[in-house]
C-alpha atoms as one frame of an Amber mdcrd trajectory, in Angstrom:
protein
 -34.710  35.183   6.924 -32.763  38.431   6.706 -29.850  36.639   5.023 -32.221
  35.017   2.497 -33.716  38.386   1.637 -30.236  39.839   1.138 -29.068  37.035
  -1.137 -32.296  37.012  -3.156 -32.018  40.757  -3.636 -28.517  40.262  -5.027
 -29.895  37.752  -7.509 -32.582  40.094  -8.715 -29.809  42.625  -9.338 -27.825
  39.985 -11.227 -30.765  39.421 -13.551 -31.182  43.134 -14.213 -29.335  45.277
 -16.756 -27.877  47.438 -14.019 -25.691  44.725 -12.518 -22.456  44.194 -14.409
 -20.470  41.580 -12.453 -21.916  38.571 -14.261 -18.745  36.467 -14.351 -17.366
  34.298 -11.538 -14.700  35.896  -9.358 -11.316  34.194  -9.031  -8.499  35.057
  -6.633  -5.738  32.765  -7.955  -5.952  33.831 -11.602  -2.157  34.308 -11.530
  -1.991  30.496 -11.402  -4.697  29.877 -14.022  -4.960  32.947 -16.241  -6.625
  30.896 -18.988  -9.934  31.372 -17.162  -9.740  35.082 -18.016  -7.860  35.188
 -21.323  -8.172  32.689 -24.223  -4.819  33.835 -25.634  -3.076  31.991 -22.777
  -4.019  28.640 -24.347  -0.802  26.813 -25.219   1.622  29.326 -23.694   3.116
  26.942 -21.130   5.904  24.383 -21.599   3.446  21.755 -20.394  -0.305  21.133
 -20.617  -1.924  22.410 -17.397  -5.011  20.686 -16.037  -6.618  22.794 -13.286
  -9.579  22.213 -10.984 -10.772  25.391  -9.261 -13.401  25.482  -6.495 -14.526
  28.733  -4.879 -17.021  29.409  -2.075 -17.930  33.093  -1.952 -19.225  34.605
   1.323 -18.851  31.428   3.355 -21.432  32.307   6.041 -24.309  33.221   3.710
 -26.628  30.463   2.578 -26.993  30.440  -1.185 -23.873  32.535  -1.792 -21.919
  31.940  -5.043 -20.287  28.524  -5.376 -18.114  28.016  -8.473 -16.347  24.911
  -9.776 -14.286  25.000 -13.007 -12.145  22.374 -14.729  -9.766  23.730 -17.380
  -7.112  22.371 -19.736  -4.992  23.838 -22.528  -2.042  22.688 -24.601   0.352
  23.708 -27.388  -0.123  21.874 -30.667   2.654  20.399 -32.809   4.567  23.186
 -34.492   4.637  25.457 -31.441   2.431  28.111 -33.031  -1.132  27.142 -32.150
  -2.782  26.329 -28.854  -6.167  24.936 -27.921  -7.984  24.643 -24.641 -11.300
  24.616 -22.885 -13.093  24.478 -19.609 -16.359  23.366 -18.085 -17.851  25.384
 -15.269 -20.732  25.200 -12.800 -21.795  28.298 -10.916 -24.557  28.320  -8.263
 -25.831  31.583  -6.773 -29.036  31.209  -4.736 -31.914  30.504  -7.141 -29.733
  30.864 -10.256 -27.432  28.127 -11.577 -25.125  28.409 -14.566 -23.458  25.526
 -16.402 -21.148  26.227 -19.297 -18.594  25.036 -21.808 -15.810  27.048 -23.456
 -13.436  26.128 -26.296 -10.431  28.326 -27.141  -7.913  28.642 -29.963  -4.704
  30.689 -29.967  -2.039  31.572 -32.517   1.432  32.609 -31.396   3.988  34.822
 -33.107   7.687  34.846 -32.306   9.086  38.248 -31.226  12.867  37.573 -31.356
  13.825  41.237 -30.951  12.470  41.173 -27.387  12.865  37.421 -26.727   9.109
  37.052 -26.357   6.001  35.592 -27.965   2.707  37.301 -28.798  -0.401  35.147
 -28.634  -3.842  35.954 -30.059  -6.772  33.984 -28.692 -10.459  33.541 -29.480
 -12.977  31.415 -27.631 -16.603  30.466 -28.038 -18.791  29.512 -25.122 -22.330
  28.501 -24.261 -23.930  28.728 -20.843 -27.226  27.355 -19.636 -28.848  29.526
 -16.978 -31.477  28.081 -14.698 -33.753  30.030 -12.344 -35.426  27.954  -9.618
 -38.455  30.062  -8.709 -39.156  27.952  -5.622 -36.113  29.544  -3.998 -37.600
  33.022  -4.529 -40.569  32.327  -2.281 -39.465  34.043   0.904 -42.606  35.015
   2.778 -45.562  34.585   0.445 -46.544  31.931  -2.059 -49.143  34.157  -3.706
 -46.951  36.183  -6.071 -48.511  35.592  -9.531 -45.126  36.108 -11.195 -43.624
  33.121  -9.368 -44.935  29.847 -10.756 -42.579  27.578  -8.838 -41.156  26.204
 -12.072 -37.543  26.137 -13.257 -36.870  28.636 -16.025 -33.922  28.000 -18.346
 -32.075  29.905 -21.053 -29.043  29.016 -23.196 -26.697  31.937 -23.880 -23.828
  31.643 -26.413 -21.066  34.243 -26.562 -17.417  34.828 -27.508 -14.183  36.165
 -25.992 -10.980  37.615 -27.433  -7.529  38.138 -25.928  -3.897  39.032 -26.591
  -0.954  37.893 -24.486   2.695  39.003 -24.731   5.003  36.848 -22.644   8.542
  35.664 -21.971  10.135  33.554 -19.206  10.194  36.672 -16.981   7.209  38.879
 -17.781   3.694  38.917 -19.195   1.237  41.501 -20.475  -2.295  40.507 -21.406
  -5.623  42.037 -22.424  -8.959  40.305 -22.898 -12.604  41.121 -23.584 -15.412
  38.709 -22.723 -19.121  38.536 -23.638 -18.373  40.227 -26.974 -21.803  39.510
 -28.463 -23.709  40.602 -25.333 -26.487  38.067 -25.814 -29.869  38.651 -24.202
 -31.618  36.080 -22.048 -35.060  35.606 -20.554 -35.552  33.565 -17.394 -39.282
  34.065 -17.087 -41.571  36.876 -16.062 -39.798  37.389 -12.745 -36.620  38.450
 -14.564 -36.233  41.471 -16.783 -37.025  40.405 -20.353 -34.264  42.684 -21.638
 -31.520  41.181 -19.483 -28.300  40.679 -21.415 -24.703  39.820 -20.713 -22.366
  42.810 -20.641 -18.776  43.024 -21.849 -15.992  42.589 -19.320 -12.463  43.863
 -19.945  -9.274  42.575 -18.307  -5.658  43.719 -18.494  -2.767  42.033 -16.674
   0.911  42.805 -16.288   3.556  41.066 -14.180   7.269  40.450 -13.805   9.301
  37.795 -12.010  12.382  39.091 -10.179  15.154  36.673  -9.185  16.197  37.614
  -5.643  18.541  34.668  -5.105  19.170  31.132  -6.298  16.156  30.003  -4.265
  13.802  32.993  -4.010  11.805  34.831  -6.665   9.386  37.727  -6.317   6.468
  38.089  -8.721   4.451  41.322  -8.515   1.487  41.701 -10.859  -1.556  43.874
 -11.455  -4.997  43.032 -12.841  -7.244  45.785 -14.197 -10.958  44.971 -14.446
 -13.754  46.982 -16.017 -17.214  46.594 -17.507 -19.407  49.006 -19.399 -21.642
  49.480 -16.351 -19.528  49.262 -13.210 -16.591  51.075 -11.583 -13.024  50.369
 -12.657 -11.275  47.939 -10.259  -7.631  46.978  -9.730  -6.020  43.959  -8.065
  -2.454  44.523  -6.835  -0.624  41.247  -6.213   2.690  40.012  -4.883   3.897
  36.414  -4.737   7.127  35.056  -3.224   8.318  31.727  -4.653  10.803  29.541
  -2.779  12.800  26.837  -4.573  10.186  26.900  -7.365   8.070  24.686  -5.110
   6.403  26.840  -2.442   4.763  30.235  -2.622   3.049  32.820  -0.468   1.018
  35.648  -1.946  -1.120  38.616  -1.062  -3.543  40.711  -3.116  -5.361  43.963
  -2.521  -8.542  44.736  -4.434  -9.658  48.326  -4.739 -13.226  47.178  -4.039
 -12.147  46.529  -0.434 -10.778  42.985  -0.264  -7.459  41.534   0.868  -6.526
  38.044  -0.316  -3.954  35.750   1.300  -2.598  32.858  -0.791  -0.407  29.837
  -0.176   0.633  26.994  -2.443   3.040  24.164  -3.105   4.257  22.144  -6.070
   5.626  18.609  -6.045   6.907  17.448  -9.419   3.877  17.730 -11.714   1.291
  18.217  -8.965   0.329  21.459  -7.263  -2.131  22.803  -4.720  -3.115  26.403
  -4.005  -5.429  28.014  -1.439  -6.722  31.580  -1.138  -8.747  33.337   1.559
 -10.541  36.604   0.779 -11.153  39.002   3.655 -13.493  41.933   3.119 -12.557
  45.365   4.428 -16.136  46.493   4.895 -19.145  45.891   7.127 -20.383  42.903
   5.113 -17.374  40.868   6.343 -19.134  40.522   9.726 -21.835  38.492   7.953
 -19.920  36.681   5.222 -16.852  35.363   7.106 -14.797  35.718   3.934 -14.402
  33.528   0.851 -12.376  30.380   0.174 -10.770  29.147  -3.051  -8.788  25.990
  -3.811  -6.906  25.047  -7.000  -5.580  21.553  -7.714  -3.252  21.252 -10.687
  -1.515  18.606 -12.762   1.066  19.562 -15.415   0.762  17.028 -18.215   3.285
  16.404 -20.987   6.051  18.853 -21.880   8.996  19.580 -19.663   8.845  19.145
 -15.916   9.159  22.697 -14.663   8.819  24.113 -11.192   7.006  27.407 -11.454
   5.416  29.546 -14.128   4.064  33.054 -14.308   0.522  31.812 -14.880
């Protein structure tokens, strides 16, 4: 019962204006940056198809469970990219199902042997509140009808991405329109999505013929929450195997491992919390399965 009260309290916060982390959390965004930045659409030498599954707080019933399937590709002419993803997010009594479509335009930067990509995406999410799951101890709350409340929320994202075979720098803003939603009387009628801002930078160092080191940093901010930073390091062996570690300033350490065989790849991440809640959550798990379609058969990429 105590765990149910905790998770339901988190959901009430999610539906309020004061809670800013309204987007799914991903640990292996270095491997699928398109989920954060639409400008990454079409920036690979192949067309990446990625299936991501994440179980947050593994020991808490009703904790966030996210599944996303993404794809993007470069169009003929090597200047425009398109992509999209479908996503399902379940967090206690709230479920979110969404679609996103992205377009990017890329400019050659020959002076620095790089490309600059501009990306824009439109998305629509359906939110569903199952009021039956809010009935913890009493069924007499007049605000809880037991019905399923739904709301459809459209929005847009924008990003820029400067990249070369060895480095990348990206910025993105999501939920640009900040649409409002109403999931019934139990939720705040003025609830709206808030803007999220991301900035990434990384470089791939060649240590030997077989070993590469890829450090990177992700900066995250919203208009209503503290500024957070992810500091990452990944070691790649023979362009086929990698080990990685991340430190989040909001008290998480992430361990990552992955492998690539021809066009197929598999990655796993485990998040360990550096606070008291870890004793209850037992960490978080994330798996990515990838297939690189079309293009050249390459071993490893920055994202």
